[in-house]
C-alpha positions in Angstrom: 0.0 0.0 0.0 1.2 3.5 -0.8 1.7 5.8 2.2 2.2 9.0 0.2 0.3 12.0 1.5 -2.3 13.3 -1.0 -3.4 16.9 -1.3 -7.0 16.8 -0.1 -8.7 20.2 -0.5 -11.4 19.3 2.0 -11.5 16.3 4.4 -14.8 14.4 4.6 -15.8 11.2 6.3 -15.2 9.4 3.0 -11.7 10.9 2.8 -10.8 9.2 6.0 -12.0 5.8 4.8 -10.0 6.4 1.6 -6.9 7.3 3.7 -7.2 4.0 5.6 -7.5 2.0 2.4 -4.4 3.8 0.9 -2.3 3.4 4.1 -2.1 7.1 4.8 -2.2 7.9 8.6 -4.8 10.4 9.9 -3.6 13.3 11.9 -6.1 14.7 14.5 -5.8 17.4 17.1 -8.2 19.3 19.4 -9.2 23.0 19.1 -11.7 25.0 21.0 -11.4 28.5 19.6 -11.1 30.4 16.3 -7.4 31.4 16.5 -6.1 27.9 17.4 -8.4 26.2 14.8 -7.1 28.5 12.1 -3.5 27.6 12.9 -4.2 23.9 13.2 -6.2 23.8 10.0 -3.5 25.7 8.0 -0.9 23.2 9.2 -2.7 20.4 7.4 -4.4 18.6 10.2 -7.0 16.2 8.8 -9.5 16.2 11.7 -10.1 18.8 14.4 -11.9 17.5 17.5 -13.8 20.0 19.5 -13.4 17.8 22.6 -15.2 17.9 25.9 -11.6 18.2 27.1 -12.4 21.9 26.8 -13.9 21.4 30.3 -10.4 20.7 31.6 -8.2 22.8 29.3 -10.4 25.9 28.9 -12.5 26.0 32.0 -10.2 24.3 34.6 -12.6 21.6 35.7 -11.1 18.3 37.1 -13.2 16.2 34.7 -15.0 16.5 31.4 -18.4 16.1 33.0 -19.4 19.7 33.8 -19.3 21.1 30.3 -22.7 21.8 28.8 -24.2 21.4 25.4 -24.5 25.1 25.0 -20.8 25.5 25.8 -19.8 22.8 23.3 -21.8 24.6 20.6 -20.0 27.8 21.4 -16.6 26.2 21.1 -17.6 24.3 18.0 -18.9 27.5 16.3 -15.7 29.3 17.0 -13.7 26.4 15.5 -15.8 26.1 12.4 -15.3 29.8 11.6 -11.5 29.2 11.5 -11.2 26.2 9.2 -11.1 25.6 5.5 -9.9 22.1 5.1 -10.2 19.9 8.2 -13.2 17.8 9.2 -14.6 19.1 12.5 -15.9 16.6 15.0 -17.7 17.6 18.2 -18.1 15.7 21.4 -21.6 15.2 22.7 -21.1 16.2 26.3 -22.0 14.1 29.3 -25.7 13.8 30.0 -26.8 14.8 26.4 -27.1 11.3 24.9 -26.6 8.4 27.4 -30.0 7.7 28.8 -32.5 8.8 26.1 -32.0 8.3 22.3 -34.4 11.1 21.5 -32.4 13.5 23.7 -29.3 12.2 21.9 -30.8 13.1 18.5 -31.9 16.5 19.7 -28.4 17.2 21.1 -26.7 16.1 17.9 -29.1 18.2 15.7 -28.4 21.3 17.8 -24.6 20.8 17.4 -24.9 20.4 13.6 -27.4 23.2 13.0 -26.0 25.8 15.4 -22.2 25.2 15.0 -21.9 24.1 11.4 -19.7 21.1 12.5 -19.4 18.0 10.3 -19.9 15.1 12.8 -20.3 14.2 16.4 -18.5 11.8 18.7 -20.0 9.6 21.4 -18.3 7.6 24.1 -19.4 4.0 24.6 -20.5 0.8 22.9 -23.6 -1.3 23.1 -25.0 0.6 26.0 -25.5 3.6 23.8 -26.5 1.7 20.6 -29.9 3.2 20.4 -28.6 6.8 20.6 -26.0 6.1 17.9 -28.6 4.5 15.6 -31.1 7.4 15.9 -28.4 10.0 15.2 -27.1 8.1 12.2 -30.7 7.6 10.9 -31.0 11.4 10.8 -28.0 11.6 8.5 -25.5 12.8 11.1 -22.0 11.3 10.9 -20.9 9.6 14.1 -17.4 8.9 15.4 -17.3 6.2 18.1 -15.0 6.2 21.2 -14.0 3.1 23.1 -11.4 2.1 25.7 -10.9 4.8 28.3 -14.0 6.9 28.2 -13.4 10.0 30.3 -17.1 10.7 30.8 -17.3 7.4 32.7 -14.4 8.3 35.0 -16.4 7.9 38.2 -17.5 4.5 37.1 -13.9 3.4 36.4 -12.4 5.4 39.3 -9.1 5.8 37.4 -7.5 7.0 34.2 -5.4 3.8 33.8 -5.1 1.7 30.7 -8.4 -0.2 29.8 -9.0 -3.6 28.4 -6.0 -5.4 29.9 -8.2 -8.2 31.0 -9.6 -10.5 28.4 -13.3 -10.0 29.3 -13.0 -6.2 28.8 -10.8 -6.7 25.7 -13.5 -9.0 24.2 -16.2 -6.4 24.9 -14.1 -3.8 23.1 -13.7 -6.0 20.1 -17.4 -6.6 19.9 -18.3 -3.0 20.5 -15.9 -1.9 17.7 -17.5 -4.3 15.2 -21.0 -3.1 16.3 -20.0 0.6 15.8 -18.8 -0.3 12.3 -22.0 -2.3 11.5 -24.2 0.6 12.8 -22.4 3.0 10.4 -19.9 5.0 12.4 -17.3 6.5 10.1 -14.4 6.2 12.6 -13.6 5.0 16.1 -11.3 6.5 18.7 -9.5 4.1 21.0 -8.1 5.7 24.1 -5.5 4.1 26.4 -5.7 0.5 25.4 -2.9 -2.0 24.8 -1.2 -1.5 21.5 -1.6 -5.1 20.4 -5.4 -5.0 21.0 -5.7 -1.6 19.2 -3.8 -3.0 16.2 -6.1 -6.0 16.2 -9.2 -3.9 16.3 -7.9 -1.6 13.5 -7.3 -4.6 11.3 -10.7 -6.1 12.0 -12.8 -3.1 10.9 -13.0 -1.2 7.6 -13.4 2.2 9.2 -10.5 4.2 10.5 -9.3 3.7 14.1 -7.7 6.7 15.6 -5.6 6.1 18.8 -4.6 8.1 21.8 -2.3 6.0 23.9 -3.2 3.0 21.7 0.1 2.4 19.9 1.2 2.9 16.3 -0.8 0.1 14.7 -3.9 2.1 14.3 -5.0 4.3 11.4 -4.3 7.7 13.0 -3.4 9.6 16.1 -5.1 12.3 18.2 -3.7 14.5 20.9 -4.9 17.5 22.9 -3.3 20.4 21.3 -2.5 22.2 24.5 -0.7 19.1 25.8 1.4 18.5 22.7 2.4 22.2 22.6 3.6 22.0 26.2 1.1 24.6 27.5 0.0 22.1 30.1 3.0 21.0 32.1 1.6 19.0 35.0 0.2 16.2 32.7 2.7 13.7 31.4 1.3 10.4 30.3 3.5 8.0 28.4 1.7 8.5 25.1 2.2 12.3 25.1 4.9 13.7 22.9 5.6 17.4 23.5 6.6 19.3 20.4 7.1 22.6 22.1 7.5 23.9 25.7 5.1 26.8 25.4 4.5 26.9 29.2 8.0 28.1 29.8 8.2 30.2 26.6 5.0 32.0 27.4 5.9 32.5 31.0 9.2 34.0 30.0 7.5 36.3 27.4 4.9 37.5 30.0 7.7 38.2 32.5 9.7 40.1 30.0 6.6 42.2 29.1 6.0 43.0 32.8 9.7 44.1 33.1 9.6 46.2 30.0 6.4 48.0 31.1 7.7 48.6 34.6 11.1 49.9 33.4 9.4 52.1 30.8 11.2 50.3 28.0 7.9 49.6 26.4 6.7 51.3 24.3 9.8 52.9 22.8 9.8 55.8 20.3 9.2 53.5 17.3 6.2 51.9 19.0 4.0 54.9 19.4 2.2 57.4 17.2 
């Protein structure tokens, strides 16, 4: 299979399937605002996830649970205005789809109509089957999410690797096949053993995008603020930091304070 990168003018759900078939890896990052989305999109990222991780990164909550549907729509709308190429996928937030498939459909429709996003993402397998079916039947593309599902953190009680035991691994295999059969266009696998993730990616025809799931899947996703080093207290094994913006920004802010206090800023060339 060729692994050459093609020049896609606009990424669609079909593009991602084509990329898997052609052996081209899918690059996915998060964004929550216009400015970041514009930069990420221009860099050639294939998929932008407007993640409920905004609850942590943007609002400072301990978990993803507090963020609301209205807040997700706000973030998604900001992102959509900044992109030209990437596929924009939006997390359905906790409480907007788990218990009632009709509520799930209403939530998904609001995201699509009010933000202009291209798809939604839901966490879970057979337990949310009815919600996924109803959303898909309305013509809304759905990305699945298995393995560590942060919205279920109080159920798990930990952010450790999932599906190490055979029973949970088997459920993950079955859920992945079910998501494919229902019509999900892609599946995120979070913090699962690399061998299992590779097996799942090879068993389904839709792209499998990993985060802490090894290199045998069809693509990778990271939280942008993490990979840029803006968050410095979070250091999981799967995270590669491409910059150290926490220190760079801290130094810049400190220099600005010094320049203002010392009357160095603004100088003669920086005023009218």
